[in-house]
C-alpha positions, 0 to 999 in steps of 0.5 A: 201702297200705290194702286197698280190699276188703271182707271175704268175708262182707260181700261174700257177704251181700246187703242185706236190702232191695235196691232195683233198681240200674236205679232209680238215675239215675247208673247208668241213664245209665251202663247206657244208654251201655254199651248204645249202645256194645254196639249199635254194636260188634255192628252194625259188622261186620254192616253191613260184611258187608252191604257185602260182599253188595251188592259194595261190599266184597270179601272181602279188603277186609272182612278188612282192615277187621275186622283194622284194627278189632282192631288199634285195639282192642288198641292202645287198651286199655292206653293207656285203662287208664293214662289212665282212672286218670290222668284222669277215667274219664268223660272217657275214655268221652267222648273214646273214644265221640266218636272211634268216632262220628267214625270211622263216617262216615270208614268210609262215605266210604272205601267209595266212595273208598279202602278201604285209606286211609280205611276202614281208618283209620276202622276202626282208630279205631273199634276204638280207641274201642271198646277205650278204652271197656272199662276206662273203663266198668269203672272208672266202674261202681265209681265210680257204684255203691256196693259193695253193688249192684255185683254187680247192676249188673255183671249188668245191664251184661252183660245189656245186652251179651247183648241187644245181641248179639241185637238189634244184627245183627237191627236192622241187618238190618231197617234195611238194608231201608230204608237204604243202607250209608252211612246205617247207618254214620252211625247207628252213629256216632250210637250212639257219640255217645250212648255218649259223652255220656249217662253222668255223672260218678261220685259217688265220683270225688272220693274216688278221683281226688284223688291221681291228678293229682298223682302222675301229673303231678308225677312225670312218669312214662312210660306204660310205668311207669304200666302196669307199676304196674297189672301190679304191682297185679294181681300183688298178687292171686293169685286175679286172676292165676289167674282171668285165666289160666283165662279166657284159656285158655278163650277161646283154646280154647273160643271158637276151637272155637265160631268155627271148629269149630262151623260145620264140624261143623254143615255136615259132620255135620248138613248144615245151618246150623240147628245153628250158629244154634241153638247160638249162640242157645242160648248167648246165651239161657243167658247171659241166664239166667245174668246174671239168676241171678247178679244175686241169687245170692250163693254161699258160695264165689263164686270157686269157683262162678265158676270152675265156671261158667267150666269149663262152657264145656268142654261146648260143644266136648265136645258136638261130638266125637261125633254126637249129637242137635242138641238135645244140642249146643244144650243144651251151649251153653245151659249154657256160656252160663249158666256164662260169666255166673256167672263174668263178673259175680263176676269184675268185681265182685271186681276192683272191690272188691279192686283199689286204686281208682286202679289199677282201669282199668289192671288191667281193661285187662290183663284185656281185653288178655290174655283177648280179645287172645289170642283171635285167636291161638286162632282163627288156630291152630285151623284148622291144628290141625284140618288136622294132627290132625283135628277130633275130637282138637282138640275134645277138647283144647279141652274138656280145656283148658276144664275143666282151666284153671279147676280149676288156678286154683281151687287158689290159696287166695284163688280160693275167695272172689276176695279178697285176705286183708290182710297186714301190708304192706297196713296204713298 
């Protein structure tokens, strides 16, 4: 099978005159849809939290709804990966967005009638829509944007994610002054309609989709067989497996430390929530700065630079080990934010460049399934670990894992450039 990758030198050399990808209408439509989906994704748990505050929901109800959304997300990611490779990526985005949009009023109706039946069903469908969009958007970006502009495009996409992280909850809080929970949930549904309908079809779809329908339909292959084919494609790229292992370890440990240990340390060591709020704000600000930086920067060894950025997340739990000035904690989280985007953007760009186009959505779904799918496990285990071993020991362990996993991944030869060197098996 021909390798779809470019040579490392070509990937590292930006065009002489690079026009902003945001001036490209197809990508602007895709970016607008992704931004709308990001706003809806981040606003939903915040609005449900507001429902808890006004006693529409109990704490148990809220936990069940968020758990149902997570289950829906994880269940939909591998299915969407197969469907997005078998059929139109644009079609998967459309139907996933419409499903998530339709789920919002179902959740609203369930809040007043049956949380267990209607609201949880709606939350599961909303999570499924969110999960289905992720690999489809990733693959659609490769269709809409040419190879020379994909790093800039991925940086713009991740900028949208970071901005919506800040704007989504804030906008929901502002609108809550004027609107009730039902209206806010309907508004989230409308955002999903925008996410579904605004993106257009990829201009490179004809080249990548022609073999898909015959190979998928004529052979009558099962879902498991097609997903397994995506796993085999991922195994062709040692750098991808190594990077995915490192990313999963960092998310399972570093993100868990942020989610559980940071609030504890903020309250017990500093006696205020200011450290918690400041650290999370600094992390988002750092991520924005990292996305802006990597939109233009082309390091000589992009894989090693990306893994070094991923390892920087270890500074976050490390800053919580000993009593330090709050500014030190916030600075550590800012550096972690910069580092995570120095990893994310080259990582997505390399996958779009190296992975066979007709298997990109399945490989992307494997990425999201492992890296984000195991995050709840880390969150579930870190609190018992803190009770058993103490906060300091767990934080040190999380920091070591964040530093060590990317370092081990960097030992894989192809990890230096995030590229798969061609072999005699890759030629026609």
